[in-house]
N, C-alpha and C positions, 0 to 999 in steps of 0.2 A: 504494500499501499504505499503510495507516494504522499507527499507533503501538499500538493496542490489538490490531489484528489480528497486528502481530508478536510481543506477549505471548502470542498464543492459538497462534503458530506454536512457540513455544519451550515451551510446555505440549503441543502436539501431538505434538511429536518425542520427548517423554518416553514418552508412549501408544505412540508408534511403536515405542520400543526394548523396552519391554515386552511389546509383542505380536510382536515382530518385525520391528523397526522399518520427452346429445346429439346431433341430428344436425346441427347448424352447424357448419360445416367451412370459412369463410372467417374473415378475420380483419375486425373491424368497422372503417369507415373511419376514418381518423385526423381528430381535430377540427381546425379551421382556426384560422389566428392571430385572436385576439380584435381586434385592431386596438389594443391595447394594451401592445404588447411582450410579451405572453404567448403562447406555444404551450401548447395542452393536450394531455397525452399521455392515451392510452386504454389501460387495461389489458388485456393478451394472455391471460398466463396465469401461475398460479404454478408456478415450475420446483422449487424447492426449501424444504424446512423448515428450521428452527435445528436443527443437529445437537447432540444431547445430549453428546456426547464433547468438542466444541469450544465449546460454547456461542453458537453464530452460524452465519451462512451470509452468503457475499459473493461476489455474481456478478461475473463481469469477462469481459473480451476476447472480444466477441461479433464473430464472423466469419463470412461467408458462404464456402460451400464451392462448386465448379463445378457440383453440382445443385443449387443453391439452399437447400440445408439451412444453418442457423443454428447453430455452434460455441458454447459457452459453458463458461468455465471457475468452478469453485465453490473459490476460494480455501482456504476452511477446512474442505472436506469432509475427513473422516478416511478412513485406510485402511480399503476396502472398499467405501465410498459412491462415488456418481460424482464423480470431478474433472474431467472432461471431458463434457460433454453434447450430444448431437446433437438438433437440435428441427426440428419440422415445424411452423412458425409457422400454416399454414393449417389444418392437422386438430387443431393446440393437443395435441401430444402430443411426448414426449421419450424417450430413451434412453441408457443409459450408454455412452460411448465408449470410456474409460479410467478405470481406477483403479489405485493403485498404493500401496507401503508408504510411501512418503517423499515424495513430490512435494508441492510447494506453489506451485501454478501460478497467476500472475497476468497471464498476457495469451497472447494467440494469436494468429498471422498465419501466411498461406502464403507460401512463398518464390516471387519470381518466376524462380528459376533453376532449382530441381530440384521445384518444385510441392509440397513436403511442406509438413506444418503445424510451426511452430515454437512452443514454450511456455517461457516461463522461469519457473525455478523459483528463487523467491525465499529460500527458507532454504538451499538447498543450494548456491547461487551457482552456478548451471549453465544451459545450454541445451538442451533436450530435442527431437528431431525424430521426427516420426510421418509415416507413409505416410499417402494421405489418408483411408484407411478405418480409421486409428488403430491399424495394426499396424507391426510392424518399427520399435520403438522404438529410438532411436540417443542418444547423449550427442553434441551437437555441440561444445560448450564447456564445461570446468570449470578451476577453478583460481583462481589468483589473477592478478590485473591491477596491473602495477606494484607488485608487493610487496603487495598487500591484496585481499584476497577480495570479491567481489562480491555485492550484493543485487539482482538485476535486477529490474526492476519490468515497465517495459513496453517495446515492440519496433516498429521501423520496418524497412521494405526500401527501398535505393534501386533503381534500375531494374536494376541488374546483380546483385542479390541479395546484397549486403553489408546487414550488421546493423547498427544504430544502437542502444543500449540507454540507458534510464534507470537508472543505478546508485543505488539509496538506501542507500548505506553510510552509518554514521552516525544513522540515523533513530531507532534504539532508544536512543541515548545524547543525542539531541538536538545532535547537532553537525553542523557543516557539511563534511561529507565527501564528499559526495556526487558522483559523476561522470555524463558522457555519455560513452560508450564506443563504440568503433566495430571489428567485428570483420568481416573481409574472409569473403567467402564458401565459403572452404576451412576457416576455423577457426582457421588459424595466423597471420595477421598480426593483432595487436591494439594500438588506439592510444586515449589518452584524449584526447578533444576539447576537453571543460572539467572543472574541479574546484572544489572548495569550494563545492558546491552545498547546497542545504537541502532533502533528501527531494526530489531529483527524482520524478517519477512520469509524467506523460503524455508522449509525444513523438511528433510527427508530422512528415514532410516537408511543405510547402507545395504548393500544386496544380502547381506547375512544376519540382518536384525542385531549387530554387533553395538552400534553406535547411531547418532544423528548427526547429520549434517545441517547446519543452519547458516543463513546469510545475514549480515547487517548491511540494511540498504544505505546508511550515511557512513560507512567506513570501507564499502567494498571488499568486504572480506569475507570468506567462508571459513566456519570454524568446527570443529568436531568433537563431539561428547561421546568419549567411551561409557557405554553402563554397564553395571552389574547385573548379576542374575535377577534383582529385585526392582531392576528400574531405575536404580539410582545413579549418580553419576561417580564413574571412578576416575576420570580424568577429562581434561577440555585442552585443547590447542588450537592456535591460528593454522588451518590446512592450506588455504590459497588466498592470496591476495590478486584480487582482479584488477587489471590495468583498463578500468573501463573510460576514462576520459570524463566527457560530460555524461555518460550513462554511469546507472546505479544498480547494484545487484537486486534481484527481484525474487521469483519463486525459484524451487530448486527440485530436480525430478532426477531419478537413477534408474539405470537399466540393468538388466542381467549379468552383465560384466562388471557392475559396480561403477561405471562411468557417471559423472555428474553433468546434467544439463541445468546451466544458470542461466536463468531469464535475466534480462536488461529494462530498466526503465531510463528512457533518454535516446534510446537507438533502438532500431526494429532488428534485432540480431540476438543471438542465443551461443553462448560460450561454452566448449563441453571440454571437461579434463578427465583423465583417469582419477582412479581412487588414491594414486602418489601424487597428485598434483599436476601431472603432465598435460599442458595443452594440448588438446588432439585436434580441434577444430573451431572455426565458427561459423555457426548457421546464419545465412542472410537471405534476406528477400531480395526479388530483383530490383536493381540500381532504378528501375523505372517506376516502381512503387513507392521506394524509400521516401521521397519528399511530402508525402501525404501521412506519413506513419512515424510513431514516436515511441514505440514500445514493444516488446515481445516476451511479454510476462509469464509466461507457463507453456508445458508441452504434456501431451498425453501420446504416449507409446501404445499402441494397441498389443495387449499381451498377447505374447507368443507369437508377435510379429515385430517386424524393422519400421512397419509404416507409423508416422508419427505425425502428429497434428499440433499447430503451435497457434497460440492465441496472441493475435497482433494488432495494435490497436493507435489512432491517432487521429488528427482532425480530418482525414479521408473516411473514417469509420472504424467499426471492428471486424477481422477478418479472420480467417481459418487459413493457415499456409500448410501446407503437407513438405515431408522430406523422407530421405531412408536414414534411419539411425544407425549409428555403428555396432548397436546389439538389440535384442529383443527387448520388448516391454515386459515389466512385470509390477506388482503392485505398487512399488516404489516410485513407477513412472505412469502413475494410471491415478490423476488427482490430487489435490493438495494444494 
């Protein structure tokens, strides 16, 4: 979640208070890696346009459901417009899965415990869960953690269905108050695993569930939390420093080989690193498209496939781009 987006959320909340608070069906083949550290992504479709009420659109949290449909959230969608979209990537069609008056959803992922879809609500400091069809909305968690409200951004599940969240508290003030928070699958046992962070954003387990990768938006760094068998922190260190220039580190995904996909805000591109911190490639949109785009926040790699779908947004609207990932998709590259 970005600072400008946070300001948009504040304005959006004010608006909410006032209102009551072709024939081709296949996706074109992904472009191969060009041999110079660049993977060229191809446009699949435009999903959203800039919203008149919020002045922007920001796609996030792509996740495949059990039927192979891609779900995407639009962070800055106002009340009445689609906040969660269900996409058929082959037919290039989408439909509204959810809208509401107050939610500001920044990520989405299915729980391995109960099979429900979980959404982080950044502005309300809550976690919402839905049935797979989008119905039966429930508040899984809301309120303070260790005496302070949350701004939950991204989420990851362990094998047992416990949640791990990047809490971007302090981002609007530019203060290092962010946290990594663990909430057990019942929603009752809550623990802070790391604090004093600078706008933590992306979070994902590694391929073996031994530890968590997380990024800090305003430090352009990725850190690694090694966990013990009880889910507590055994150690923590800075793993990768991202040379982003004007861009900042956004969401994180991990593939079957343990490679990290680091989304960027401020540039429609994504960096790919090995688990040892080696820079493998940069995923980029075609140059002809880049002028109207300014972020590539997140990616979903279809489980058991190398077909990847990247959420890309900017003044030109919100788009899906596809590329061929270096390794197959797993749970850690599907949502969050």
